[in-house]
TORDRENKE-973217 format. One record per residue: residue in one letter; x, y, z of N, C-alpha, C in turn. Coordinates in steps of 0.001 Angstrom, whole numbers, plus 500000, padded with zeros to 6 digits. Atoms other than C-alpha are relative to their C-alpha. Layout:
// residues N
<atom miro="A" n_px="X" n_py="Y" n_pz="Z" ca_px="X" ca_py="Y" ca_pz="Z" c_px="X" c_py="Y" c_pz="Z"/>
...
***
This chain:
// residues 152
<atom miro="X" n_px="500211" n_py="498617" n_pz="499644" ca_px="062177" ca_py="595426" ca_pz="667100" c_px="501316" c_py="500754" c_pz="499841"/>
<atom miro="X" n_px="498793" n_py="499199" n_pz="500182" ca_px="064655" ca_py="598163" ca_pz="666193" c_px="499991" c_py="501168" c_pz="500968"/>
<atom miro="X" n_px="499861" n_py="498900" n_pz="499035" ca_px="065971" ca_py="600733" ca_pz="668637" c_px="501206" c_py="500852" c_pz="499650"/>
<atom miro="X" n_px="498858" n_py="499093" n_pz="500132" ca_px="068133" ca_py="603798" ca_pz="668302" c_px="500939" c_py="499748" c_pz="501184"/>
<atom miro="X" n_px="499069" n_py="500201" n_pz="498879" ca_px="071255" ca_py="603664" ca_pz="670479" c_px="499576" c_py="500783" c_pz="501239"/>
<atom miro="X" n_px="500196" n_py="499309" n_pz="498720" ca_px="070800" ca_py="604511" ca_pz="674141" c_px="501253" c_py="500847" c_pz="500261"/>
<atom miro="X" n_px="498827" n_py="499170" n_pz="499683" ca_px="073163" ca_py="607080" ca_pz="675687" c_px="501184" c_py="499086" c_pz="500307"/>
<atom miro="X" n_px="498854" n_py="500885" n_pz="499792" ca_px="076574" ca_py="605418" ca_pz="675437" c_px="500685" c_py="500253" c_pz="501345"/>
<atom miro="X" n_px="499176" n_py="499856" n_pz="498797" ca_px="078613" ca_py="604754" ca_pz="678540" c_px="501460" c_py="499934" c_pz="499556"/>
<atom miro="X" n_px="498585" n_py="499946" n_pz="500349" ca_px="082335" ca_py="605518" ca_pz="678420" c_px="500836" c_py="499645" c_pz="501228"/>
<atom miro="X" n_px="499079" n_py="500324" n_pz="498920" ca_px="085251" ca_py="604240" ca_pz="680470" c_px="501426" c_py="500158" c_pz="499495"/>
<atom miro="X" n_px="498589" n_py="499833" n_pz="500340" ca_px="089020" ca_py="604621" ca_pz="680548" c_px="500825" c_py="498946" c_pz="500732"/>
<atom miro="X" n_px="499066" n_py="500971" n_pz="499404" ca_px="091759" ca_py="602031" ca_pz="681164" c_px="501413" c_py="500469" c_pz="499698"/>
<atom miro="X" n_px="500215" n_py="500227" n_pz="498576" ca_px="093822" ca_py="602327" ca_pz="683231" c_px="499282" c_py="501198" c_pz="500628"/>
<atom miro="X" n_px="500705" n_py="498896" n_pz="499342" ca_px="091666" ca_py="604384" ca_pz="685582" c_px="500987" c_py="500873" c_pz="500778"/>
<atom miro="X" n_px="499175" n_py="499107" n_pz="499187" ca_px="093045" ca_py="607346" ca_pz="687513" c_px="500861" c_py="500917" c_pz="499156"/>
<atom miro="X" n_px="499107" n_py="499040" n_pz="500648" ca_px="095862" ca_py="609705" ca_pz="686662" c_px="500718" c_py="499365" c_pz="498812"/>
<atom miro="X" n_px="499330" n_py="500477" n_pz="501207" ca_px="097351" ca_py="609353" ca_pz="683199" c_px="501332" c_py="500725" c_pz="499897"/>
<atom miro="X" n_px="498660" n_py="499421" n_pz="500082" ca_px="101106" ca_py="609909" ca_pz="683002" c_px="500397" c_py="500181" c_pz="498538"/>
<atom miro="X" n_px="499520" n_py="499720" n_pz="501349" ca_px="102618" ca_py="611500" ca_pz="679915" c_px="500945" c_py="498879" c_pz="499567"/>
<atom miro="X" n_px="499173" n_py="501078" n_pz="500524" ca_px="104245" ca_py="608867" ca_pz="677706" c_px="499360" c_py="498637" c_pz="500140"/>
<atom miro="X" n_px="500683" n_py="501268" n_pz="499796" ca_px="101862" ca_py="606152" ca_pz="678848" c_px="498982" c_py="499717" c_pz="498903"/>
<atom miro="X" n_px="501018" n_py="500403" n_pz="500959" ca_px="099030" ca_py="604447" ca_pz="677011" c_px="498654" c_py="499988" c_pz="500710"/>
<atom miro="X" n_px="501340" n_py="499977" n_pz="499428" ca_px="095287" ca_py="604838" ca_pz="677588" c_px="499015" c_py="499486" c_pz="498949"/>
<atom miro="X" n_px="501035" n_py="500505" n_pz="500891" ca_px="092248" ca_py="603079" ca_pz="676106" c_px="498642" c_py="500499" c_pz="500472"/>
<atom miro="X" n_px="501362" n_py="499546" n_pz="499727" ca_px="088808" ca_py="604687" ca_pz="675950" c_px="499047" c_py="498979" c_pz="499399"/>
<atom miro="X" n_px="500981" n_py="500986" n_pz="500475" ca_px="085825" ca_py="602347" ca_pz="675620" c_px="498607" c_py="500621" c_pz="500011"/>
<atom miro="X" n_px="501351" n_py="499471" n_pz="500159" ca_px="082291" ca_py="603117" ca_pz="674485" c_px="499048" c_py="498829" c_pz="499748"/>
<atom miro="X" n_px="500985" n_py="501048" n_pz="500262" ca_px="079195" ca_py="600923" ca_pz="674625" c_px="498589" c_py="500574" c_pz="500133"/>
<atom miro="X" n_px="501383" n_py="499536" n_pz="499995" ca_px="075495" ca_py="601372" ca_pz="673986" c_px="499086" c_py="498840" c_pz="499612"/>
<atom miro="X" n_px="501011" n_py="500977" n_pz="500414" ca_px="072385" ca_py="599225" ca_pz="673771" c_px="499329" c_py="500543" c_pz="498746"/>
<atom miro="X" n_px="500632" n_py="499580" n_pz="501258" ca_px="071067" ca_py="599392" ca_pz="670204" c_px="499650" c_py="498763" c_pz="499179"/>
<atom miro="X" n_px="500398" n_py="501081" n_pz="500893" ca_px="069264" ca_py="597196" ca_pz="667690" c_px="499559" c_py="500629" c_pz="498681"/>
<atom miro="X" n_px="498784" n_py="500803" n_pz="500162" ca_px="070778" ca_py="596872" ca_pz="665153" c_px="501171" c_py="500621" c_pz="500766"/>
<atom miro="X" n_px="498820" n_py="499577" n_pz="499241" ca_px="074209" ca_py="597149" ca_pz="666783" c_px="500505" c_py="501349" c_pz="499482"/>
<atom miro="X" n_px="499519" n_py="498665" n_pz="500349" ca_px="075728" ca_py="600610" ca_pz="666831" c_px="501435" c_py="499952" c_pz="499501"/>
<atom miro="X" n_px="498617" n_py="499729" n_pz="500386" ca_px="078880" ca_py="601804" ca_pz="665133" c_px="500446" c_py="501204" c_pz="500825"/>
<atom miro="X" n_px="499514" n_py="498967" n_pz="499096" ca_px="081078" ca_py="604074" ca_pz="667210" c_px="501064" c_py="500865" c_pz="499324"/>
<atom miro="X" n_px="498986" n_py="499048" n_pz="500450" ca_px="083100" ca_py="607190" ca_pz="666402" c_px="500408" c_py="500837" c_pz="501213"/>
<atom miro="X" n_px="499471" n_py="499221" n_pz="498874" ca_px="085331" ca_py="609028" ca_pz="668857" c_px="500257" c_py="501439" c_pz="499584"/>
<atom miro="X" n_px="499797" n_py="498570" n_pz="500224" ca_px="085531" ca_py="612821" ca_pz="669154" c_px="500732" c_py="500607" c_pz="501197"/>
<atom miro="X" n_px="499362" n_py="499196" n_pz="498944" ca_px="087615" ca_py="615284" ca_pz="671101" c_px="499292" c_py="501343" c_pz="499993"/>
<atom miro="X" n_px="500711" n_py="498731" n_pz="499919" ca_px="085734" ca_py="618342" ca_pz="672345" c_px="500896" c_py="501112" c_pz="499463"/>
<atom miro="X" n_px="499294" n_py="498893" n_pz="500654" ca_px="086790" ca_py="621391" ca_pz="670313" c_px="501108" c_py="499503" c_pz="499077"/>
<atom miro="X" n_px="498952" n_py="500529" n_pz="500859" ca_px="088957" ca_py="619083" ca_pz="668243" c_px="499466" c_py="499172" c_pz="498848"/>
<atom miro="X" n_px="500580" n_py="500785" n_pz="501081" ca_px="086528" ca_py="617283" ca_pz="665957" c_px="500235" c_py="498513" c_pz="500181"/>
<atom miro="X" n_px="499835" n_py="501447" n_pz="499975" ca_px="086672" ca_py="613622" ca_pz="665115" c_px="501472" c_py="499661" c_pz="500166"/>
<atom miro="X" n_px="498621" n_py="500460" n_pz="499861" ca_px="089785" ca_py="611786" ca_pz="666181" c_px="500269" c_py="498900" c_pz="498981"/>
<atom miro="X" n_px="499862" n_py="500960" n_pz="501099" ca_px="089237" ca_py="609570" ca_pz="663150" c_px="500175" c_py="498574" c_pz="500502"/>
<atom miro="X" n_px="499900" n_py="501355" n_pz="499455" ca_px="088897" ca_py="606493" ca_pz="665318" c_px="498603" c_py="499411" c_pz="500032"/>
<atom miro="X" n_px="501280" n_py="500691" n_pz="500023" ca_px="086060" ca_py="604115" ca_pz="664639" c_px="500119" c_py="498739" c_pz="500835"/>
<atom miro="X" n_px="500008" n_py="501215" n_pz="499197" ca_px="085102" ca_py="601313" ca_pz="666965" c_px="499732" c_py="500294" c_pz="501462"/>
<atom miro="X" n_px="500335" n_py="499842" n_pz="498583" ca_px="084199" ca_py="600702" ca_pz="670575" c_px="501185" c_py="500501" c_pz="500820"/>
<atom miro="X" n_px="498811" n_py="499624" n_pz="499230" ca_px="087783" ca_py="601222" ca_pz="671772" c_px="500871" c_py="500970" c_pz="499210"/>
<atom miro="X" n_px="499068" n_py="499039" n_pz="500587" ca_px="090141" ca_py="604127" ca_pz="671126" c_px="501231" c_py="500004" c_pz="500903"/>
<atom miro="X" n_px="498764" n_py="500071" n_pz="499218" ca_px="093741" ca_py="603631" ca_pz="672265" c_px="500951" c_py="501110" c_pz="499562"/>
<atom miro="X" n_px="498997" n_py="498962" n_pz="500252" ca_px="096222" ca_py="606502" ca_pz="672555" c_px="501300" c_py="499510" c_pz="500633"/>
<atom miro="X" n_px="498689" n_py="500428" n_pz="499502" ca_px="099822" ca_py="605313" ca_pz="672856" c_px="500914" c_py="501210" c_pz="500089"/>
<atom miro="X" n_px="499032" n_py="498911" n_pz="499814" ca_px="102625" ca_py="607578" ca_pz="674079" c_px="499273" c_py="501344" c_pz="500090"/>
<atom miro="X" n_px="500849" n_py="498813" n_pz="499857" ca_px="100104" ca_py="610182" ca_pz="675238" c_px="500815" c_py="501198" c_pz="500490"/>
<atom miro="X" n_px="499360" n_py="498754" n_pz="499575" ca_px="101170" ca_py="613812" ca_pz="675706" c_px="498968" c_py="500869" c_pz="500706"/>
<atom miro="X" n_px="500925" n_py="499102" n_pz="499304" ca_px="099685" ca_py="616606" ca_pz="677799" c_px="499081" c_py="500721" c_pz="499009"/>
<atom miro="X" n_px="500833" n_py="499336" n_pz="501011" ca_px="098421" ca_py="618213" ca_pz="674577" c_px="498789" c_py="499159" c_pz="499611"/>
<atom miro="X" n_px="501122" n_py="500881" n_pz="500339" ca_px="096168" ca_py="615184" ca_pz="674051" c_px="499000" c_py="499865" c_pz="501145"/>
<atom miro="X" n_px="500964" n_py="500002" n_pz="498897" ca_px="094475" ca_py="615697" ca_pz="677411" c_px="498780" c_py="500817" c_pz="499611"/>
<atom miro="X" n_px="501217" n_py="499231" n_pz="500258" ca_px="090967" ca_py="617142" ca_pz="677510" c_px="498779" c_py="499112" c_pz="499994"/>
<atom miro="X" n_px="501287" n_py="500699" n_pz="500012" ca_px="087380" ca_py="616084" ca_pz="676963" c_px="499803" c_py="499191" c_pz="498719"/>
<atom miro="X" n_px="500297" n_py="500909" n_pz="501115" ca_px="086472" ca_py="613116" ca_pz="674756" c_px="498572" c_py="499476" c_pz="500161"/>
<atom miro="X" n_px="501307" n_py="500662" n_pz="499956" ca_px="083137" ca_py="611575" ca_pz="673846" c_px="499873" c_py="499109" c_pz="498769"/>
<atom miro="X" n_px="500225" n_py="500875" n_pz="501143" ca_px="081837" ca_py="608875" ca_pz="671542" c_px="498577" c_py="500180" c_pz="499494"/>
<atom miro="X" n_px="501313" n_py="499962" n_pz="500635" ca_px="078926" ca_py="608729" ca_pz="669148" c_px="499639" c_py="498567" c_pz="499628"/>
<atom miro="X" n_px="500522" n_py="501319" n_pz="500382" ca_px="076859" ca_py="605559" ca_pz="668807" c_px="498933" c_py="500241" c_pz="498930"/>
<atom miro="X" n_px="500912" n_py="499760" n_pz="501120" ca_px="075029" ca_py="605359" ca_pz="665476" c_px="499575" c_py="498666" c_pz="499379"/>
<atom miro="X" n_px="500498" n_py="501129" n_pz="500804" ca_px="072814" ca_py="602787" ca_pz="663751" c_px="498995" c_py="500544" c_pz="499006"/>
<atom miro="X" n_px="500937" n_py="499577" n_pz="501046" ca_px="070203" ca_py="602886" ca_pz="660999" c_px="498809" c_py="500765" c_pz="500565"/>
<atom miro="X" n_px="501176" n_py="499373" n_pz="499390" ca_px="067556" ca_py="604117" ca_pz="663454" c_px="500318" c_py="501389" c_pz="500558"/>
<atom miro="X" n_px="499672" n_py="498702" n_pz="499411" ca_px="069427" ca_py="607011" ca_pz="665074" c_px="501423" c_py="500050" c_pz="500528"/>
<atom miro="X" n_px="498683" n_py="499852" n_pz="499393" ca_px="072441" ca_py="608267" ca_pz="666955" c_px="499866" c_py="500653" c_pz="501357"/>
<atom miro="X" n_px="499983" n_py="499439" n_pz="498647" ca_px="073359" ca_py="609285" ca_pz="670482" c_px="501457" c_py="500232" c_pz="500402"/>
<atom miro="X" n_px="498655" n_py="499697" n_pz="499497" ca_px="076413" ca_py="610946" ca_pz="672032" c_px="500109" c_py="499663" c_pz="501477"/>
<atom miro="X" n_px="499742" n_py="500251" n_pz="498574" ca_px="077981" ca_py="609974" ca_pz="675337" c_px="500219" c_py="501321" c_pz="500710"/>
<atom miro="X" n_px="499591" n_py="498823" n_pz="499238" ca_px="078691" ca_py="612409" ca_pz="678113" c_px="501509" c_py="500182" c_pz="499804"/>
<atom miro="X" n_px="498572" n_py="499726" n_pz="500148" ca_px="082141" ca_py="614038" ca_pz="678128" c_px="500809" c_py="499238" c_pz="501039"/>
<atom miro="X" n_px="499062" n_py="500652" n_pz="499079" ca_px="085040" ca_py="612146" ca_pz="679665" c_px="501293" c_py="500795" c_pz="499938"/>
<atom miro="X" n_px="498803" n_py="499165" n_pz="499940" ca_px="087998" ca_py="614249" ca_pz="680821" c_px="501235" c_py="499143" c_pz="500215"/>
<atom miro="X" n_px="498702" n_py="500666" n_pz="499824" ca_px="091516" ca_py="612889" ca_pz="680344" c_px="500976" c_py="501027" c_pz="500543"/>
<atom miro="X" n_px="499025" n_py="499111" n_pz="499375" ca_px="093935" ca_py="614563" ca_pz="682741" c_px="501369" c_py="499349" c_pz="499859"/>
<atom miro="X" n_px="498675" n_py="500559" n_pz="500251" ca_px="097432" ca_py="613878" ca_pz="681433" c_px="501015" c_py="500867" c_pz="500728"/>
<atom miro="X" n_px="499006" n_py="499248" n_pz="499233" ca_px="100226" ca_py="614876" ca_pz="683806" c_px="501390" c_py="499760" c_pz="499441"/>
<atom miro="X" n_px="498612" n_py="500081" n_pz="500461" ca_px="103763" ca_py="615629" ca_pz="682730" c_px="500853" c_py="499478" c_pz="501144"/>
<atom miro="X" n_px="499162" n_py="500558" n_pz="498942" ca_px="106187" ca_py="613494" ca_pz="684690" c_px="501460" c_py="500337" c_pz="499810"/>
<atom miro="X" n_px="498568" n_py="499836" n_pz="500227" ca_px="109562" ca_py="614004" ca_pz="683067" c_px="500495" c_py="501360" c_pz="500455"/>
<atom miro="X" n_px="499489" n_py="498685" n_pz="499645" ca_px="109901" ca_py="617762" ca_pz="683532" c_px="499906" c_py="500250" c_pz="501490"/>
<atom miro="X" n_px="500094" n_py="499780" n_pz="498573" ca_px="108637" ca_py="617802" ca_pz="687113" c_px="501020" c_py="499188" c_pz="500767"/>
<atom miro="X" n_px="498994" n_py="500781" n_pz="499285" ca_px="110938" ca_py="614960" ca_pz="688154" c_px="501384" c_py="500570" c_pz="499774"/>
<atom miro="X" n_px="498702" n_py="499365" n_pz="500244" ca_px="113875" ca_py="616717" ca_pz="686502" c_px="500133" c_py="501225" c_pz="500885"/>
<atom miro="X" n_px="499957" n_py="498812" n_pz="499161" ca_px="112986" ca_py="619918" ca_pz="688343" c_px="500234" c_py="499620" c_pz="501455"/>
<atom miro="X" n_px="499827" n_py="500441" n_pz="498622" ca_px="112693" ca_py="618084" ca_pz="691667" c_px="501424" c_py="499516" c_pz="500229"/>
<atom miro="X" n_px="498634" n_py="500498" n_pz="499881" ca_px="116014" ca_py="616338" ca_pz="691087" c_px="500992" c_py="501154" c_pz="499994"/>
<atom miro="X" n_px="499109" n_py="498850" n_pz="500093" ca_px="117695" ca_py="619610" ca_pz="690123" c_px="499979" c_py="500798" c_pz="501300"/>
<atom miro="X" n_px="500111" n_py="499266" n_pz="498737" ca_px="116390" ca_py="621374" ca_pz="693246" c_px="500688" c_py="499228" c_pz="501118"/>
<atom miro="X" n_px="499373" n_py="500814" n_pz="498959" ca_px="117489" ca_py="618477" ca_pz="695455" c_px="501522" c_py="500040" c_pz="499883"/>
<atom miro="X" n_px="498551" n_py="499947" n_pz="500196" ca_px="120981" ca_py="618449" ca_pz="693934" c_px="500556" c_py="501363" c_pz="500390"/>
<atom miro="X" n_px="499566" n_py="498653" n_pz="499637" ca_px="121271" ca_py="622214" ca_pz="694326" c_px="500032" c_py="500204" c_pz="501499"/>
<atom miro="X" n_px="500052" n_py="499885" n_pz="498550" ca_px="120243" ca_py="622026" ca_pz="697969" c_px="501165" c_py="499260" c_pz="500651"/>
<atom miro="X" n_px="498889" n_py="500783" n_pz="499465" ca_px="122794" ca_py="619301" ca_pz="698694" c_px="501323" c_py="500716" c_pz="499734"/>
<atom miro="X" n_px="498755" n_py="499304" n_pz="500338" ca_px="125527" ca_py="621277" ca_pz="696905" c_px="500207" c_py="501210" c_pz="500910"/>
<atom miro="X" n_px="499892" n_py="498832" n_pz="499118" ca_px="124805" ca_py="624429" ca_pz="698946" c_px="500323" c_py="499558" c_pz="501419"/>
<atom miro="X" n_px="499739" n_py="500508" n_pz="498655" ca_px="124745" ca_py="622430" ca_pz="702177" c_px="501453" c_py="499546" c_pz="500137"/>
<atom miro="X" n_px="498603" n_py="500460" n_pz="499953" ca_px="128093" ca_py="620764" ca_pz="701402" c_px="500967" c_py="501178" c_pz="499947"/>
<atom miro="X" n_px="499135" n_py="498831" n_pz="500085" ca_px="129661" ca_py="624089" ca_pz="700416" c_px="500035" c_py="500748" c_pz="501322"/>
<atom miro="X" n_px="500064" n_py="499319" n_pz="498706" ca_px="128491" ca_py="625638" ca_pz="703692" c_px="500811" c_py="499245" c_pz="501045"/>
<atom miro="X" n_px="499243" n_py="500813" n_pz="499036" ca_px="129914" ca_py="622757" ca_pz="705748" c_px="501497" c_py="500131" c_pz="499744"/>
<atom miro="X" n_px="498577" n_py="499870" n_pz="500330" ca_px="133248" ca_py="622929" ca_pz="703903" c_px="500531" c_py="501379" c_pz="500372"/>
<atom miro="X" n_px="499581" n_py="498653" n_pz="499615" ca_px="133422" ca_py="626699" ca_pz="704479" c_px="500208" c_py="500093" c_pz="501502"/>
<atom miro="X" n_px="499851" n_py="499972" n_pz="498542" ca_px="132858" ca_py="626270" ca_pz="708225" c_px="501239" c_py="499220" c_pz="500436"/>
<atom miro="X" n_px="498805" n_py="500786" n_pz="499652" ca_px="135521" ca_py="623553" ca_pz="708398" c_px="501262" c_py="500783" c_pz="499653"/>
<atom miro="X" n_px="498845" n_py="499208" n_pz="500405" ca_px="137970" ca_py="625742" ca_pz="706492" c_px="500257" c_py="501137" c_pz="500975"/>
<atom miro="X" n_px="499831" n_py="498878" n_pz="499070" ca_px="137352" ca_py="628744" ca_pz="708753" c_px="500431" c_py="499522" c_pz="501381"/>
<atom miro="X" n_px="499634" n_py="500551" n_pz="498691" ca_px="137603" ca_py="626597" ca_pz="711906" c_px="501469" c_py="499594" c_pz="500004"/>
<atom miro="X" n_px="498592" n_py="500424" n_pz="500075" ca_px="140931" ca_py="625087" ca_pz="710768" c_px="500929" c_py="501216" c_pz="499930"/>
<atom miro="X" n_px="499187" n_py="498795" n_pz="500115" ca_px="142287" ca_py="628524" ca_pz="709861" c_px="500138" c_py="500695" c_pz="501348"/>
<atom miro="X" n_px="499968" n_py="499362" n_pz="498677" ca_px="141362" ca_py="629930" ca_pz="713258" c_px="500850" c_py="499188" c_pz="500955"/>
<atom miro="X" n_px="499221" n_py="500869" n_pz="499121" ca_px="142847" ca_py="626927" ca_pz="715014" c_px="501494" c_py="500144" c_pz="499708"/>
<atom miro="X" n_px="498600" n_py="499842" n_pz="500403" ca_px="146118" ca_py="627285" ca_pz="713058" c_px="500547" c_py="501346" c_pz="500489"/>
<atom miro="X" n_px="499575" n_py="498677" n_pz="499540" ca_px="146298" ca_py="631003" ca_pz="713862" c_px="500157" c_py="500020" c_pz="501512"/>
<atom miro="X" n_px="499924" n_py="500055" n_pz="498541" ca_px="145654" ca_py="630249" ca_pz="717533" c_px="501271" c_py="499290" c_pz="500446"/>
<atom miro="X" n_px="498757" n_py="500722" n_pz="499668" ca_px="148509" ca_py="627711" ca_pz="717654" c_px="501216" c_py="500885" c_pz="499749"/>
<atom miro="X" n_px="498885" n_py="499134" n_pz="500353" ca_px="150828" ca_py="630157" ca_pz="715949" c_px="500148" c_py="501112" c_pz="501047"/>
<atom miro="X" n_px="499975" n_py="498920" n_pz="499011" ca_px="149892" ca_py="632889" ca_pz="718419" c_px="500488" c_py="499491" c_pz="501349"/>
<atom miro="X" n_px="499536" n_py="500567" n_pz="498728" ca_px="150441" ca_py="630592" ca_pz="721421" c_px="501517" c_py="499871" c_pz="500011"/>
<atom miro="X" n_px="498547" n_py="500103" n_pz="500114" ca_px="153964" ca_py="630033" ca_pz="720194" c_px="500665" c_py="501361" c_pz="500126"/>
<atom miro="X" n_px="499441" n_py="498654" n_pz="499919" ca_px="154439" ca_py="633815" ca_pz="720203" c_px="499523" c_py="500714" c_pz="501252"/>
<atom miro="X" n_px="500366" n_py="499417" n_pz="498719" ca_px="152925" ca_py="634388" ca_pz="723615" c_px="498566" c_py="500441" c_pz="500154"/>
<atom miro="X" n_px="501395" n_py="499636" n_pz="499787" ca_px="149197" ca_py="634745" ca_pz="723218" c_px="499178" c_py="499863" c_pz="498739"/>
<atom miro="X" n_px="500896" n_py="500075" n_pz="501152" ca_px="146200" ca_py="634739" ca_pz="720975" c_px="500158" c_py="501243" c_pz="499154"/>
<atom miro="X" n_px="499753" n_py="498834" n_pz="500846" ca_px="146494" ca_py="637007" ca_pz="717964" c_px="498980" c_py="501110" c_pz="500185"/>
<atom miro="X" n_px="501013" n_py="498959" n_pz="499875" ca_px="143239" ca_py="638800" ca_pz="718666" c_px="500044" c_py="500714" c_pz="501347"/>
<atom miro="X" n_px="499920" n_py="499343" n_pz="498691" ca_px="144178" ca_py="639662" ca_pz="722290" c_px="501383" c_py="500571" c_pz="500269"/>
<atom miro="X" n_px="498622" n_py="499554" n_pz="499814" ca_px="147890" ca_py="640346" ca_pz="721929" c_px="500127" c_py="501460" c_pz="499578"/>
<atom miro="X" n_px="499759" n_py="498608" n_pz="500353" ca_px="148929" ca_py="643950" ca_pz="721961" c_px="501435" c_py="500146" c_pz="499574"/>
<atom miro="X" n_px="498630" n_py="499727" n_pz="500402" ca_px="151916" ca_py="645157" ca_pz="720161" c_px="500390" c_py="501306" c_pz="500664"/>
<atom miro="X" n_px="499527" n_py="498809" n_pz="499325" ca_px="153939" ca_py="647617" ca_pz="722140" c_px="500930" c_py="500751" c_pz="499075"/>
<atom miro="X" n_px="499186" n_py="499142" n_pz="500830" ca_px="155330" ca_py="650450" ca_pz="720171" c_px="500764" c_py="500952" c_pz="500916"/>
<atom miro="X" n_px="499267" n_py="499074" n_pz="499140" ca_px="158006" ca_py="652694" ca_pz="721544" c_px="499230" c_py="501323" c_pz="500136"/>
<atom miro="X" n_px="500676" n_py="498732" n_pz="499753" ca_px="156544" ca_py="655787" ca_pz="723136" c_px="500924" c_py="501129" c_pz="499603"/>
<atom miro="X" n_px="499162" n_py="498871" n_pz="500337" ca_px="157761" ca_py="659041" ca_pz="721819" c_px="500486" c_py="500733" c_pz="501259"/>
<atom miro="X" n_px="499441" n_py="499276" n_pz="498870" ca_px="159983" ca_py="660950" ca_pz="724178" c_px="499926" c_py="501485" c_pz="499641"/>
<atom miro="X" n_px="500120" n_py="498569" n_pz="500248" ca_px="159185" ca_py="664607" ca_pz="724473" c_px="501022" c_py="500725" c_pz="500856"/>
<atom miro="X" n_px="499046" n_py="499185" n_pz="499252" ca_px="161842" ca_py="667071" ca_pz="725527" c_px="499265" c_py="501159" c_pz="500615"/>
<atom miro="X" n_px="500657" n_py="498881" n_pz="499364" ca_px="160970" ca_py="669768" ca_pz="727896" c_px="500108" c_py="501218" c_pz="499105"/>
<atom miro="X" n_px="500015" n_py="498839" n_pz="500863" ca_px="160006" ca_py="672764" ca_pz="726012" c_px="500191" c_py="501281" c_pz="500741"/>
***
């Protein structure tokens, strides 16, 4: 008895989030008699020119993310699978951004601490100097000679 392919089932390895630069394998299978031949397609992108049950994408990029499906075909008929969405996340740029922000935050924090230490030491030095001259510089008054007025 001959049968057209049933709706193919699709799967992805490894499952879950796909990181940019990694590798992913899409698999397609269908019950058919005679056995089906498989072709992979990218939605809005046409055939990916990959024949066979498995389609492997090495060094994947975010541009290669999107919807994929396979076609199972034999002498009796053909059937397409449902769409499978590949969500490829960029890792390198986000980790660089996170690292850059973290470094910037640490640099600002260190600069602030060094500024406070500098100001504290400067105030302390000025206070010691003033004590040697009889008081704190911000409370010491300088006495200027008063003008003498002659009786008019």
